HTML snippet that shows the backbone in 3Dmol.js (N, CA, C, O; Angstrom):
<script src="https://3Dmol.org/build/3Dmol-min.js"></script>
<div id="view" style="width:600px;height:400px;position:relative"></div>
<script>
const pdb = `
ATOM      1  N   UNK A   1      46.210  -9.740   5.409  1.00  0.00           N
ATOM      2  CA  UNK A   1      45.986  -9.343   4.033  1.00  0.00           C
ATOM      3  C   UNK A   1      44.566  -8.818   3.926  1.00  0.00           C
ATOM      4  O   UNK A   1      43.614  -9.501   4.305  1.00  0.00           O
ATOM      5  N   UNK A   2      44.426  -7.629   3.420  1.00  0.00           N
ATOM      6  CA  UNK A   2      43.104  -7.051   3.257  1.00  0.00           C
ATOM      7  C   UNK A   2      42.349  -7.699   2.115  1.00  0.00           C
ATOM      8  O   UNK A   2      42.948  -8.279   1.209  1.00  0.00           O
ATOM      9  N   UNK A   3      41.039  -7.596   2.163  1.00  0.00           N
ATOM     10  CA  UNK A   3      40.205  -8.204   1.129  1.00  0.00           C
ATOM     11  C   UNK A   3      40.507  -7.583  -0.236  1.00  0.00           C
ATOM     12  O   UNK A   3      40.461  -8.269  -1.257  1.00  0.00           O
ATOM     13  N   UNK A   4      40.814  -6.287  -0.248  1.00  0.00           N
ATOM     14  CA  UNK A   4      41.156  -5.620  -1.509  1.00  0.00           C
ATOM     15  C   UNK A   4      42.415  -6.211  -2.136  1.00  0.00           C
ATOM     16  O   UNK A   4      42.491  -6.380  -3.353  1.00  0.00           O
ATOM     17  N   UNK A   5      43.406  -6.525  -1.293  1.00  0.00           N
ATOM     18  CA  UNK A   5      44.643  -7.131  -1.783  1.00  0.00           C
ATOM     19  C   UNK A   5      44.384  -8.527  -2.336  1.00  0.00           C
ATOM     20  O   UNK A   5      44.941  -8.923  -3.360  1.00  0.00           O
ATOM     21  N   UNK A   6      43.526  -9.262  -1.633  1.00  0.00           N
ATOM     22  CA  UNK A   6      43.202 -10.621  -2.092  1.00  0.00           C
ATOM     23  C   UNK A   6      42.529 -10.576  -3.459  1.00  0.00           C
ATOM     24  O   UNK A   6      42.855 -11.362  -4.349  1.00  0.00           O
ATOM     25  N   UNK A   7      41.596  -9.654  -3.615  1.00  0.00           N
ATOM     26  CA  UNK A   7      40.884  -9.527  -4.891  1.00  0.00           C
ATOM     27  C   UNK A   7      41.848  -9.110  -5.994  1.00  0.00           C
ATOM     28  O   UNK A   7      41.811  -9.656  -7.097  1.00  0.00           O
ATOM     29  N   UNK A   8      42.705  -8.149  -5.697  1.00  0.00           N
ATOM     30  CA  UNK A   8      43.673  -7.665  -6.687  1.00  0.00           C
ATOM     31  C   UNK A   8      44.622  -8.787  -7.116  1.00  0.00           C
ATOM     32  O   UNK A   8      44.892  -8.954  -8.305  1.00  0.00           O
ATOM     33  N   UNK A   9      45.126  -9.554  -6.148  1.00  0.00           N
ATOM     34  CA  UNK A   9      46.040 -10.650  -6.468  1.00  0.00           C
ATOM     35  C   UNK A   9      45.336 -11.731  -7.288  1.00  0.00           C
ATOM     36  O   UNK A   9      45.916 -12.282  -8.224  1.00  0.00           O
ATOM     37  N   UNK A  10      44.096 -12.029  -6.939  1.00  0.00           N
ATOM     38  CA  UNK A  10      43.364 -13.049  -7.686  1.00  0.00           C
ATOM     39  C   UNK A  10      43.072 -12.570  -9.110  1.00  0.00           C
ATOM     40  O   UNK A  10      43.141 -13.355 -10.055  1.00  0.00           O
ATOM     41  N   UNK A  11      42.749 -11.291  -9.263  1.00  0.00           N
ATOM     42  CA  UNK A  11      42.508 -10.731 -10.594  1.00  0.00           C
ATOM     43  C   UNK A  11      43.780 -10.804 -11.438  1.00  0.00           C
ATOM     44  O   UNK A  11      43.728 -11.117 -12.628  1.00  0.00           O
ATOM     45  N   UNK A  12      44.919 -10.513 -10.812  1.00  0.00           N
ATOM     46  CA  UNK A  12      46.205 -10.599 -11.504  1.00  0.00           C
ATOM     47  C   UNK A  12      46.482 -12.041 -11.949  1.00  0.00           C
ATOM     48  O   UNK A  12      46.942 -12.295 -13.062  1.00  0.00           O
ATOM     49  N   UNK A  13      46.187 -12.968 -11.042  1.00  0.00           N
ATOM     50  CA  UNK A  13      46.396 -14.381 -11.353  1.00  0.00           C
ATOM     51  C   UNK A  13      45.518 -14.812 -12.532  1.00  0.00           C
ATOM     52  O   UNK A  13      45.985 -15.493 -13.445  1.00  0.00           O
ATOM     53  N   UNK A  14      44.258 -14.414 -12.504  1.00  0.00           N
ATOM     54  CA  UNK A  14      43.334 -14.782 -13.577  1.00  0.00           C
ATOM     55  C   UNK A  14      43.715 -14.135 -14.903  1.00  0.00           C
ATOM     56  O   UNK A  14      43.570 -14.753 -15.958  1.00  0.00           O
ATOM     57  N   UNK A  15      44.195 -12.907 -14.859  1.00  0.00           N
ATOM     58  CA  UNK A  15      44.648 -12.237 -16.079  1.00  0.00           C
ATOM     59  C   UNK A  15      45.835 -12.989 -16.682  1.00  0.00           C
ATOM     60  O   UNK A  15      45.923 -13.159 -17.898  1.00  0.00           O
ATOM     61  N   UNK A  16      46.734 -13.432 -15.825  1.00  0.00           N
ATOM     62  CA  UNK A  16      47.879 -14.214 -16.291  1.00  0.00           C
ATOM     63  C   UNK A  16      47.444 -15.533 -16.899  1.00  0.00           C
ATOM     64  O   UNK A  16      47.992 -15.978 -17.908  1.00  0.00           O
ATOM     65  N   UNK A  17      46.458 -16.151 -16.280  1.00  0.00           N
ATOM     66  CA  UNK A  17      45.934 -17.419 -16.782  1.00  0.00           C
ATOM     67  C   UNK A  17      45.301 -17.227 -18.162  1.00  0.00           C
ATOM     68  O   UNK A  17      45.458 -18.065 -19.050  1.00  0.00           O
ATOM     69  N   UNK A  18      44.586 -16.113 -18.326  1.00  0.00           N
ATOM     70  CA  UNK A  18      43.961 -15.813 -19.612  1.00  0.00           C
ATOM     71  C   UNK A  18      45.022 -15.573 -20.688  1.00  0.00           C
ATOM     72  O   UNK A  18      44.884 -16.041 -21.818  1.00  0.00           O
ATOM     73  N   UNK A  19      46.074 -14.846 -20.333  1.00  0.00           N
ATOM     74  CA  UNK A  19      47.158 -14.601 -21.292  1.00  0.00           C
ATOM     75  C   UNK A  19      47.835 -15.911 -21.689  1.00  0.00           C
ATOM     76  O   UNK A  19      48.144 -16.140 -22.859  1.00  0.00           O
ATOM     77  N   UNK A  20      48.058 -16.760 -20.695  1.00  0.00           N
ATOM     78  CA  UNK A  20      48.695 -18.044 -20.991  1.00  0.00           C
ATOM     79  C   UNK A  20      47.820 -18.858 -21.942  1.00  0.00           C
ATOM     80  O   UNK A  20      48.325 -19.455 -22.893  1.00  0.00           O
ATOM     81  N   UNK A  21      46.518 -18.883 -21.691  1.00  0.00           N
ATOM     82  CA  UNK A  21      45.594 -19.627 -22.555  1.00  0.00           C
ATOM     83  C   UNK A  21      45.562 -19.038 -23.959  1.00  0.00           C
ATOM     84  O   UNK A  21      45.528 -19.774 -24.945  1.00  0.00           O
ATOM     85  N   UNK A  22      45.572 -17.714 -24.050  1.00  0.00           N
ATOM     86  CA  UNK A  22      45.581 -17.069 -25.362  1.00  0.00           C
ATOM     87  C   UNK A  22      46.877 -17.397 -26.102  1.00  0.00           C
ATOM     88  O   UNK A  22      46.871 -17.633 -27.310  1.00  0.00           O
ATOM     89  N   UNK A  23      47.973 -17.410 -25.373  1.00  0.00           N
ATOM     90  CA  UNK A  23      49.257 -17.754 -25.986  1.00  0.00           C
ATOM     91  C   UNK A  23      49.281 -19.182 -26.498  1.00  0.00           C
ATOM     92  O   UNK A  23      49.831 -19.460 -27.564  1.00  0.00           O
ATOM     93  N   UNK A  24      48.681 -20.089 -25.730  1.00  0.00           N
ATOM     94  CA  UNK A  24      48.602 -21.484 -26.171  1.00  0.00           C
ATOM     95  C   UNK A  24      47.718 -21.611 -27.410  1.00  0.00           C
ATOM     96  O   UNK A  24      48.053 -22.329 -28.351  1.00  0.00           O
ATOM     97  N   UNK A  25      46.583 -20.906 -27.399  1.00  0.00           N
ATOM     98  CA  UNK A  25      45.624 -20.990 -28.502  1.00  0.00           C
ATOM     99  C   UNK A  25      46.199 -20.427 -29.797  1.00  0.00           C
ATOM    100  O   UNK A  25      45.890 -20.917 -30.883  1.00  0.00           O
ATOM    101  N   UNK A  26      47.029 -19.404 -29.680  1.00  0.00           N
ATOM    102  CA  UNK A  26      47.580 -18.762 -30.875  1.00  0.00           C
ATOM    103  C   UNK A  26      49.005 -19.208 -31.171  1.00  0.00           C
ATOM    104  O   UNK A  26      49.649 -18.699 -32.088  1.00  0.00           O
ATOM    105  N   UNK A  27      49.482 -20.153 -30.393  1.00  0.00           N
ATOM    106  CA  UNK A  27      50.849 -20.662 -30.536  1.00  0.00           C
ATOM    107  C   UNK A  27      51.877 -19.530 -30.396  1.00  0.00           C
ATOM    108  O   UNK A  27      52.868 -19.466 -31.124  1.00  0.00           O
ATOM    109  N   UNK A  28      51.603 -18.640 -29.433  1.00  0.00           N
ATOM    110  CA  UNK A  28      52.464 -17.492 -29.177  1.00  0.00           C
ATOM    111  C   UNK A  28      53.198 -17.748 -27.851  1.00  0.00           C
ATOM    112  O   UNK A  28      52.656 -17.525 -26.769  1.00  0.00           O
ATOM    113  N   UNK A  29      54.426 -18.214 -27.967  1.00  0.00           N
ATOM    114  CA  UNK A  29      55.200 -18.565 -26.776  1.00  0.00           C
ATOM    115  C   UNK A  29      55.477 -17.367 -25.877  1.00  0.00           C
ATOM    116  O   UNK A  29      55.525 -17.505 -24.655  1.00  0.00           O
ATOM    117  N   UNK A  30      55.657 -16.199 -26.474  1.00  0.00           N
ATOM    118  CA  UNK A  30      55.946 -14.997 -25.689  1.00  0.00           C
ATOM    119  C   UNK A  30      54.736 -14.626 -24.814  1.00  0.00           C
ATOM    120  O   UNK A  30      54.900 -14.303 -23.638  1.00  0.00           O
ATOM    121  N   UNK A  31      53.556 -14.673 -25.374  1.00  0.00           N
ATOM    122  CA  UNK A  31      52.336 -14.359 -24.621  1.00  0.00           C
ATOM    123  C   UNK A  31      52.089 -15.404 -23.538  1.00  0.00           C
ATOM    124  O   UNK A  31      51.691 -15.076 -22.421  1.00  0.00           O
ATOM    125  N   UNK A  32      52.327 -16.648 -23.879  1.00  0.00           N
ATOM    126  CA  UNK A  32      52.170 -17.739 -22.904  1.00  0.00           C
ATOM    127  C   UNK A  32      53.116 -17.536 -21.721  1.00  0.00           C
ATOM    128  O   UNK A  32      52.709 -17.683 -20.568  1.00  0.00           O
ATOM    129  N   UNK A  33      54.359 -17.203 -21.999  1.00  0.00           N
ATOM    130  CA  UNK A  33      55.356 -16.987 -20.949  1.00  0.00           C
ATOM    131  C   UNK A  33      55.002 -15.769 -20.099  1.00  0.00           C
ATOM    132  O   UNK A  33      55.186 -15.780 -18.882  1.00  0.00           O
ATOM    133  N   UNK A  34      54.498 -14.732 -20.739  1.00  0.00           N
ATOM    134  CA  UNK A  34      54.100 -13.533 -20.003  1.00  0.00           C
ATOM    135  C   UNK A  34      52.956 -13.863 -19.035  1.00  0.00           C
ATOM    136  O   UNK A  34      52.945 -13.391 -17.898  1.00  0.00           O
ATOM    137  N   UNK A  35      52.013 -14.659 -19.481  1.00  0.00           N
ATOM    138  CA  UNK A  35      50.912 -15.080 -18.623  1.00  0.00           C
ATOM    139  C   UNK A  35      51.400 -15.899 -17.443  1.00  0.00           C
ATOM    140  O   UNK A  35      50.932 -15.715 -16.320  1.00  0.00           O
ATOM    141  N   UNK A  36      52.334 -16.799 -17.691  1.00  0.00           N
ATOM    142  CA  UNK A  36      52.891 -17.615 -16.609  1.00  0.00           C
ATOM    143  C   UNK A  36      53.630 -16.735 -15.601  1.00  0.00           C
ATOM    144  O   UNK A  36      53.545 -16.949 -14.392  1.00  0.00           O
ATOM    145  N   UNK A  37      54.350 -15.750 -16.116  1.00  0.00           N
ATOM    146  CA  UNK A  37      55.094 -14.826 -15.258  1.00  0.00           C
ATOM    147  C   UNK A  37      54.136 -14.042 -14.359  1.00  0.00           C
ATOM    148  O   UNK A  37      54.403 -13.858 -13.172  1.00  0.00           O
ATOM    149  N   UNK A  38      53.025 -13.583 -14.928  1.00  0.00           N
ATOM    150  CA  UNK A  38      52.044 -12.826 -14.145  1.00  0.00           C
ATOM    151  C   UNK A  38      51.415 -13.698 -13.055  1.00  0.00           C
ATOM    152  O   UNK A  38      51.165 -13.231 -11.944  1.00  0.00           O
ATOM    153  N   UNK A  39      51.166 -14.954 -13.380  1.00  0.00           N
ATOM    154  CA  UNK A  39      50.608 -15.873 -12.392  1.00  0.00           C
ATOM    155  C   UNK A  39      51.581 -16.098 -11.241  1.00  0.00           C
ATOM    156  O   UNK A  39      51.185 -16.105 -10.075  1.00  0.00           O
ATOM    157  N   UNK A  40      52.841 -16.279 -11.573  1.00  0.00           N
ATOM    158  CA  UNK A  40      53.857 -16.480 -10.539  1.00  0.00           C
ATOM    159  C   UNK A  40      53.994 -15.251  -9.647  1.00  0.00           C
ATOM    160  O   UNK A  40      54.146 -15.372  -8.432  1.00  0.00           O
ATOM    161  N   UNK A  41      53.939 -14.072 -10.255  1.00  0.00           N
ATOM    162  CA  UNK A  41      54.047 -12.840  -9.476  1.00  0.00           C
ATOM    163  C   UNK A  41      52.864 -12.714  -8.517  1.00  0.00           C
ATOM    164  O   UNK A  41      53.041 -12.348  -7.355  1.00  0.00           O
ATOM    165  N   UNK A  42      51.668 -13.014  -8.997  1.00  0.00           N
ATOM    166  CA  UNK A  42      50.485 -12.942  -8.141  1.00  0.00           C
ATOM    167  C   UNK A  42      50.569 -13.973  -7.017  1.00  0.00           C
ATOM    168  O   UNK A  42      50.215 -13.680  -5.875  1.00  0.00           O
ATOM    169  N   UNK A  43      51.033 -15.170  -7.338  1.00  0.00           N
ATOM    170  CA  UNK A  43      51.174 -16.210  -6.315  1.00  0.00           C
ATOM    171  C   UNK A  43      52.212 -15.813  -5.262  1.00  0.00           C
ATOM    172  O   UNK A  43      52.023 -16.067  -4.072  1.00  0.00           O
ATOM    173  N   UNK A  44      53.295 -15.196  -5.699  1.00  0.00           N
ATOM    174  CA  UNK A  44      54.333 -14.757  -4.759  1.00  0.00           C
ATOM    175  C   UNK A  44      53.773 -13.689  -3.815  1.00  0.00           C
ATOM    176  O   UNK A  44      54.093 -13.677  -2.626  1.00  0.00           O
ATOM    177  N   UNK A  45      52.942 -12.799  -4.348  1.00  0.00           N
ATOM    178  CA  UNK A  45      52.331 -11.769  -3.511  1.00  0.00           C
ATOM    179  C   UNK A  45      51.399 -12.409  -2.476  1.00  0.00           C
ATOM    180  O   UNK A  45      51.348 -11.979  -1.324  1.00  0.00           O
ATOM    181  N   UNK A  46      50.669 -13.436  -2.900  1.00  0.00           N
ATOM    182  CA  UNK A  46      49.774 -14.133  -1.973  1.00  0.00           C
ATOM    183  C   UNK A  46      50.575 -14.750  -0.829  1.00  0.00           C
ATOM    184  O   UNK A  46      50.186 -14.647   0.335  1.00  0.00           O
ATOM    185  N   UNK A  47      51.679 -15.382  -1.158  1.00  0.00           N
ATOM    186  CA  UNK A  47      52.520 -16.006  -0.135  1.00  0.00           C
ATOM    187  C   UNK A  47      53.094 -14.947   0.800  1.00  0.00           C
ATOM    188  O   UNK A  47      53.086 -15.121   2.018  1.00  0.00           O
ATOM    189  N   UNK A  48      53.587 -13.859   0.236  1.00  0.00           N
ATOM    190  CA  UNK A  48      54.173 -12.793   1.053  1.00  0.00           C
ATOM    191  C   UNK A  48      53.132 -12.193   1.990  1.00  0.00           C
ATOM    192  O   UNK A  48      53.422 -11.941   3.159  1.00  0.00           O
ATOM    193  N   UNK A  49      51.947 -11.968   1.495  1.00  0.00           N
ATOM    194  CA  UNK A  49      50.884 -11.418   2.331  1.00  0.00           C
ATOM    195  C   UNK A  49      50.495 -12.406   3.427  1.00  0.00           C
ATOM    196  O   UNK A  49      50.210 -11.999   4.554  1.00  0.00           O
ATOM    197  N   UNK A  50      50.482 -13.689   3.109  1.00  0.00           N
ATOM    198  CA  UNK A  50      50.170 -14.705   4.108  1.00  0.00           C
ATOM    199  C   UNK A  50      51.192 -14.730   5.227  1.00  0.00           C
ATOM    200  O   UNK A  50      50.836 -14.850   6.399  1.00  0.00           O
ATOM    201  N   UNK A  51      52.448 -14.618   4.872  1.00  0.00           N
ATOM    202  CA  UNK A  51      53.521 -14.582   5.866  1.00  0.00           C
ATOM    203  C   UNK A  51      53.376 -13.326   6.721  1.00  0.00           C
ATOM    204  O   UNK A  51      53.516 -13.373   7.943  1.00  0.00           O
ATOM    205  N   UNK A  52      53.098 -12.222   6.070  1.00  0.00           N
ATOM    206  CA  UNK A  52      52.933 -10.956   6.783  1.00  0.00           C
ATOM    207  C   UNK A  52      51.771 -11.064   7.780  1.00  0.00           C
ATOM    208  O   UNK A  52      51.878 -10.591   8.911  1.00  0.00           O
ATOM    209  N   UNK A  53      50.677 -11.678   7.366  1.00  0.00           N
ATOM    210  CA  UNK A  53      49.523 -11.870   8.241  1.00  0.00           C
ATOM    211  C   UNK A  53      49.874 -12.737   9.439  1.00  0.00           C
ATOM    212  O   UNK A  53      49.412 -12.474  10.550  1.00  0.00           O
ATOM    213  N   UNK A  54      50.685 -13.768   9.230  1.00  0.00           N
ATOM    214  CA  UNK A  54      51.080 -14.648  10.331  1.00  0.00           C
ATOM    215  C   UNK A  54      51.876 -13.883  11.389  1.00  0.00           C
ATOM    216  O   UNK A  54      51.696 -14.111  12.585  1.00  0.00           O
ATOM    217  N   UNK A  55      52.750 -12.983  10.958  1.00  0.00           N
ATOM    218  CA  UNK A  55      53.545 -12.203  11.902  1.00  0.00           C
ATOM    219  C   UNK A  55      52.688 -11.185  12.651  1.00  0.00           C
ATOM    220  O   UNK A  55      53.000 -10.820  13.785  1.00  0.00           O
ATOM    221  N   UNK A  56      51.616 -10.730  12.022  1.00  0.00           N
ATOM    222  CA  UNK A  56      50.730  -9.773  12.678  1.00  0.00           C
ATOM    223  C   UNK A  56      49.950 -10.414  13.808  1.00  0.00           C
ATOM    224  O   UNK A  56      49.524  -9.731  14.740  1.00  0.00           O
ATOM    225  N   UNK A  57      49.758 -11.733  13.731  1.00  0.00           N
ATOM    226  CA  UNK A  57      48.986 -12.441  14.757  1.00  0.00           C
ATOM    227  C   UNK A  57      49.682 -12.399  16.116  1.00  0.00           C
ATOM    228  O   UNK A  57      49.020 -12.385  17.154  1.00  0.00           O
ATOM    229  N   UNK A  58      50.996 -12.380  16.110  1.00  0.00           N
ATOM    230  CA  UNK A  58      51.755 -12.409  17.373  1.00  0.00           C
ATOM    231  C   UNK A  58      51.804 -11.082  18.045  1.00  0.00           C
ATOM    232  O   UNK A  58      52.405 -10.952  19.111  1.00  0.00           O
TER     233      UNK A  58
END
`;
const viewer = $3Dmol.createViewer("view");
viewer.addModel(pdb, "pdb");
viewer.setStyle({}, {cartoon: {color: "spectrum"}});
viewer.zoomTo();
viewer.render();
</script>
């Protein structure tokens, strides 16, 4: 996984976290769910990139 990908995924994760917090603060379930969804997507990308990196080692 390149450093650019790591930064992009972490930025996506943090953006999702911010949306979730904003949704909680404003009692907006839709915004909260959207933030959680973005976090999950970023986490899935991190896992996929990690697996890809492991296969590159061989």
